[in-house]
C-alpha positions as CSV (number, residue, x, y, z in Angstrom):
1,X,103.8,100.4,113.8
2,X,101.8,99.8,109.8
3,X,99.4,99.3,108.6
4,X,95.8,98.7,107.2
5,X,93.1,100.9,105.9
6,X,91.2,103.1,108.3
7,X,89.2,105.9,106.7
8,X,86.3,105.9,109.2
9,X,87.3,106.6,112.8
10,X,84.8,105.0,115.1
11,X,85.7,107.0,118.2
12,X,83.3,108.9,120.4
13,X,83.7,111.1,123.4
14,X,81.7,110.8,126.5
15,X,83.0,114.1,127.8
16,X,80.0,116.4,128.1
17,X,82.1,119.5,127.7
18,X,83.7,119.6,124.3
19,X,87.1,121.4,124.0
20,X,86.9,124.8,122.4
21,X,89.1,123.7,119.5
22,X,86.6,120.9,118.5
23,X,84.8,123.3,116.2
24,X,88.0,125.0,114.8
25,X,89.1,124.8,111.2
26,X,92.2,122.8,110.4
27,X,94.2,126.0,109.9
28,X,93.2,127.2,113.4
29,X,93.9,123.9,115.0
30,X,97.3,123.4,113.4
31,X,98.6,126.5,115.2
32,X,97.7,125.1,118.6
33,X,100.6,123.8,120.8
34,X,100.2,120.1,121.5
35,X,100.5,120.8,125.2
36,X,97.3,122.8,125.1
37,X,95.0,120.1,123.8
38,X,94.0,119.0,127.2
39,X,92.8,115.5,126.1
40,X,92.9,112.3,128.3
41,X,92.8,108.6,127.9
42,X,89.3,108.5,129.4
43,X,87.4,108.6,126.1
44,X,85.3,105.5,125.3
45,X,87.5,104.4,122.4
46,X,90.9,104.3,124.1
47,X,89.7,103.1,127.5
48,X,87.8,100.2,125.9
49,X,90.9,99.1,123.9
50,X,93.1,99.3,127.0
51,X,90.7,97.2,129.0
52,X,90.6,94.6,126.2
53,X,94.4,94.4,126.3
54,X,94.3,93.9,130.1
55,X,91.7,91.2,129.7
56,X,93.9,89.4,127.1
57,X,96.9,89.5,129.5
58,X,94.7,88.2,132.3
59,X,93.5,85.3,130.1
60,X,97.1,84.3,129.7
61,X,97.6,84.5,133.5
62,X,100.2,87.3,133.2
63,X,100.2,89.7,136.1
64,X,101.9,92.4,134.1
65,X,99.8,95.4,133.2
66,X,101.5,98.3,131.2
67,X,100.6,101.8,132.1
68,X,99.6,104.3,129.4
69,X,99.9,108.0,128.6
70,X,99.2,110.3,125.7
71,X,102.1,111.6,123.5
72,X,102.8,112.5,119.8
73,X,103.0,108.9,118.5
74,X,102.9,105.2,119.4
75,X,106.1,104.1,121.3
76,X,107.4,102.2,124.3
77,X,110.6,103.8,125.7
78,X,113.6,101.6,126.6
79,X,113.4,100.5,130.2
80,X,109.9,101.7,130.7
81,X,107.1,99.2,131.3
82,X,104.4,101.5,129.8
83,X,103.1,102.6,126.4
84,X,102.7,106.0,124.8
85,X,99.5,106.4,122.7
86,X,99.1,109.1,120.0
87,X,97.0,112.1,121.0
88,X,94.7,111.9,118.0
89,X,93.0,108.8,119.3
90,X,91.8,110.7,122.3
91,X,89.2,112.8,120.4
92,X,87.3,112.5,117.1
93,X,88.3,116.0,115.9
94,X,92.0,115.1,116.3
95,X,91.5,111.9,114.5
96,X,89.9,113.8,111.6
97,X,92.9,116.2,111.6
98,X,95.2,113.1,111.5
99,X,93.2,111.7,108.5
100,X,93.4,115.1,106.7
101,X,97.1,115.4,107.3
102,X,98.3,111.8,106.9
103,X,95.6,110.2,104.8
104,X,95.1,107.5,107.4
105,X,94.6,107.2,111.2
106,X,97.1,104.7,112.5
107,X,95.2,102.6,115.1
108,X,91.9,104.4,114.3
109,X,89.7,101.3,114.2
110,X,89.3,98.8,117.1
111,X,91.0,95.9,115.3
112,X,93.9,98.1,114.1
113,X,94.3,99.6,117.6
114,X,94.5,96.2,119.2
115,X,97.1,95.0,116.8
116,X,99.4,98.0,117.8
117,X,98.6,97.6,121.5
118,X,99.6,94.0,121.5
119,X,102.8,94.9,119.7
120,X,103.7,97.7,122.2
121,X,102.7,95.4,125.1
122,X,105.5,93.1,123.9
123,X,108.0,95.9,124.2
124,X,106.7,96.9,127.6
125,X,106.7,93.3,128.9
126,X,110.3,92.9,127.8
127,X,111.2,96.0,129.8
128,X,109.2,94.9,132.8
129,X,110.9,91.5,133.0
130,X,114.3,92.5,131.5
131,X,113.9,89.8,129.0
132,X,116.5,91.3,126.5
133,X,119.2,90.2,128.9
134,X,118.4,86.5,128.5
135,X,120.9,84.6,126.4
136,X,118.2,82.5,125.0
137,X,116.2,85.5,123.8
138,X,119.4,86.9,122.1
139,X,120.0,83.5,120.4
140,X,116.4,83.3,119.1
141,X,115.8,87.0,118.1
142,X,119.2,88.7,118.0
143,X,120.8,91.3,120.2
144,X,118.7,94.2,121.4
145,X,121.9,96.3,121.3
146,X,122.0,96.2,117.5
147,X,121.5,99.8,116.3
148,X,118.1,100.7,115.0
149,X,118.2,101.5,111.3
150,X,116.6,104.8,110.1
151,X,115.2,102.8,107.2
152,X,115.0,99.1,106.3
153,X,114.4,97.1,103.2
154,X,111.8,94.4,103.9
155,X,111.8,91.0,102.3
156,X,108.0,90.4,101.7
157,X,108.3,86.7,101.2
158,X,110.5,85.7,104.1
159,X,109.1,83.0,106.4
160,X,111.5,83.7,109.2
161,X,109.2,86.4,110.6
162,X,105.6,86.6,111.7
163,X,103.2,88.9,109.8
164,X,101.3,91.1,112.2
165,X,101.7,94.8,111.6
166,X,102.0,95.8,107.9
167,X,105.2,96.7,106.1
168,X,106.8,93.5,107.5
169,X,107.8,95.4,110.6
170,X,109.2,92.3,112.4
171,X,112.2,92.5,110.0
172,X,113.3,96.0,111.1
173,X,115.1,95.1,114.3
174,X,115.4,92.2,116.8
175,X,113.3,94.1,119.4
176,X,110.5,94.6,116.8
177,X,110.8,90.9,115.9
178,X,110.1,89.9,119.5
179,X,107.2,92.4,119.9
180,X,105.6,91.2,116.7
181,X,106.0,87.5,117.7
182,X,104.5,88.3,121.2
183,X,101.6,90.1,119.6
184,X,100.8,87.1,117.4
185,X,101.1,84.8,120.4
186,X,98.8,87.1,122.5
187,X,96.1,87.5,119.9
188,X,93.0,85.5,120.9
189,X,92.2,82.6,118.6
190,X,95.2,83.3,116.3
191,X,95.9,79.6,115.7
192,X,99.6,80.5,115.2
193,X,100.8,76.9,115.4
194,X,98.7,76.0,112.3
195,X,99.1,79.3,110.5
196,X,102.9,79.1,110.6
197,X,103.3,75.4,110.4
198,X,106.5,74.5,108.5
199,X,107.8,78.1,108.7
200,X,111.2,78.8,110.4
201,X,109.5,81.5,112.4
202,X,107.5,78.8,114.3
203,X,110.7,78.3,116.5
204,X,110.3,81.9,117.6
205,X,106.6,81.5,118.5
206,X,107.3,78.3,120.5
207,X,110.1,80.1,122.3
208,X,107.7,83.0,123.3
209,X,105.1,80.5,124.3
210,X,107.5,78.7,126.6
211,X,108.8,81.9,128.0
212,X,105.4,83.3,128.8
213,X,104.4,80.1,130.5
214,X,107.4,80.7,132.8
215,X,106.1,84.2,133.6
216,X,102.6,83.0,134.7
217,X,101.8,84.7,138.0
218,X,105.3,86.2,138.2
219,X,105.6,89.8,139.3
220,X,107.5,92.2,137.0
221,X,111.0,93.2,138.0
222,X,110.5,96.8,136.8
223,X,107.5,98.6,138.2
224,X,107.4,102.2,137.1
225,X,104.8,104.8,136.0
226,X,107.4,106.9,134.2
227,X,106.1,108.9,131.2
228,X,108.4,110.0,128.4
229,X,107.4,113.0,126.3
230,X,103.9,113.3,127.7
231,X,101.5,115.4,125.7
232,X,101.3,118.1,128.4
233,X,105.1,118.8,127.8
234,X,105.1,118.9,124.0
235,X,105.5,122.5,123.0
236,X,105.5,122.1,119.2
237,X,102.4,123.2,117.4
238,X,100.3,120.6,115.5
239,X,101.5,122.2,112.3
240,X,105.2,121.6,113.2
241,X,104.4,118.1,114.3
242,X,102.7,117.2,111.0
243,X,105.4,118.9,108.8
244,X,108.0,116.7,110.6
245,X,105.9,113.5,110.3
246,X,105.2,114.0,106.6
247,X,108.8,114.5,105.9
248,X,109.7,111.3,107.8
249,X,107.2,109.1,105.8
250,X,107.8,110.8,102.5
251,X,109.7,109.3,99.5
252,X,112.6,110.3,97.4
253,X,111.2,111.7,94.2
254,X,111.9,109.7,91.1
255,X,110.9,109.5,87.4
256,X,111.8,105.9,87.0
257,X,108.2,105.1,86.0
258,X,108.2,107.5,83.0
259,X,108.6,104.7,80.5
260,X,105.6,102.8,82.0
261,X,103.5,106.0,82.0
262,X,104.3,106.5,78.3
263,X,103.2,103.0,77.5
264,X,99.9,103.3,79.3
265,X,99.1,106.9,78.2
266,X,100.0,108.8,75.1
267,X,101.3,112.2,73.9
268,X,100.5,111.4,70.2
269,X,98.6,114.3,68.4
270,X,95.8,111.9,67.4
271,X,94.8,111.7,71.1
272,X,95.0,115.5,71.7
273,X,91.2,115.7,72.3
274,X,91.2,112.9,74.9
275,X,91.0,113.3,78.7
276,X,94.4,114.2,80.2
277,X,96.1,111.4,82.1
278,X,96.6,113.8,85.1
279,X,92.9,114.5,85.3
280,X,92.1,110.9,85.0
281,X,94.5,109.8,87.8
282,X,93.2,112.6,90.1
283,X,89.6,111.3,89.7
284,X,90.3,107.8,91.1
285,X,93.3,108.7,93.2
286,X,91.7,107.7,96.5
287,X,90.3,104.5,95.2
288,X,93.6,103.2,93.7
289,X,95.6,104.3,96.7
290,X,93.4,102.3,99.0
291,X,93.6,99.2,96.8
292,X,97.4,99.3,96.5
293,X,97.8,99.9,100.2
294,X,95.6,96.9,101.0
295,X,97.6,94.7,98.7
296,X,101.1,95.8,99.6
297,X,100.9,96.9,103.2
298,X,102.7,100.1,102.3
299,X,101.8,103.4,104.0
300,X,99.1,105.3,102.1
301,X,101.0,108.5,102.6
302,X,104.0,107.0,100.7
303,X,101.8,105.6,97.9
304,X,100.1,109.0,97.6
305,X,103.5,110.6,97.1
306,X,104.2,108.2,94.3
307,X,100.8,109.0,92.8
308,X,101.4,112.7,93.1
309,X,104.7,112.3,91.3
310,X,103.1,110.3,88.6
311,X,100.4,112.9,88.1
312,X,103.0,115.6,87.8
313,X,105.0,113.6,85.3
314,X,101.8,113.0,83.2
315,X,101.1,116.7,83.3
316,X,104.7,117.6,82.3
317,X,104.8,115.0,79.5
318,X,101.3,116.1,78.2
319,X,100.0,112.5,78.4
320,X,96.4,111.7,77.5
321,X,94.1,108.7,77.9
322,X,94.1,106.6,74.7
323,X,91.8,103.8,75.9
324,X,88.6,103.2,77.8
325,X,88.6,104.5,81.4
326,X,87.7,101.1,83.0
327,X,90.6,99.4,81.3
328,X,93.0,102.2,82.1
329,X,91.9,102.0,85.8
330,X,92.8,98.3,85.9
331,X,96.1,98.7,84.0
332,X,97.2,101.6,86.2
333,X,96.3,99.8,89.4
334,X,98.5,96.9,88.3
335,X,101.2,99.3,87.3
336,X,101.2,101.1,90.6
337,X,101.2,97.8,92.6
338,X,104.1,96.4,90.6
339,X,106.1,99.6,91.2
340,X,105.3,99.5,94.9
341,X,106.4,95.9,95.2
342,X,109.5,96.5,93.2
343,X,110.5,99.3,95.6
344,X,109.7,97.0,98.6
345,X,111.9,94.2,97.2
346,X,114.8,96.4,96.1
347,X,117.4,98.5,97.9
348,X,115.9,101.5,96.3
349,X,112.9,101.4,98.5
350,X,113.3,101.6,102.3
351,X,110.6,101.9,105.0
352,X,111.0,104.5,107.6
353,X,111.2,103.2,111.2
């Protein structure tokens, strides 16, 4: 899960025969059933990332190697010692479509992809060795049987959880807490003992370290190549897939920020000849969205929904720009960051799992 900024996808395909849809427009491509994409894991980008994960596991003297398949998103099914990878990472054209539809490409850079792979490997390893049954694991991380929330309200300043994926994902469920802690432990040169010195979460990291030392050269209990929801069996069109995905990561519309917008901008007649606030915000929408996403760890799609709502409110309130653009840029960036952090800290804002 999370997240950082990835606006340039560094993938390339070594397949000499490009799929026919590679040159299609977005509108044409969106009507294609996912099962007809015909892509594989063999592209240079994904195969390289998977091999790096295997090398990191080998360096830790772990025999376990998860298997992989393409699906609609990142996930590791319960009881399966393998990892589903989203289809859009298998071809640059699909990554571009993901960027167009969702504003970012989750796992679309080597560093980001490895963060997610290490996290998912934590889930897969727990399945492979049935670690969730261990009483010690339950005492340190909580019970895996706890129901997954549809949304969660993160506590950004908690020191009881590692920080690996964005949006404080370790806080969403005991299983995610374990996977995030494992990912930090697995990351080469992460210096976790120093980084988390004095934090309550250090107890979790030391537990994982001890547990993994016990698993050195131990063969997994669960050996399966089962694939759940493989791409070849997904009948939805890409359009249906993205409509559902956008709805999941959207926000509840609100005009709670009207007072702040009115303080920053103005509807006074004296400013009637000034640039409209809506036009101004549209001009640097991408820039401010990237900055706030980088600072808060929030999904760019969610931030863009807030921005869209703000722009609409500015238009409806007939607000105009009463001050210099550079100052207004700074003030609005701070305003948007404050609102985002307020949502993250309050019960009013919940992150989709």
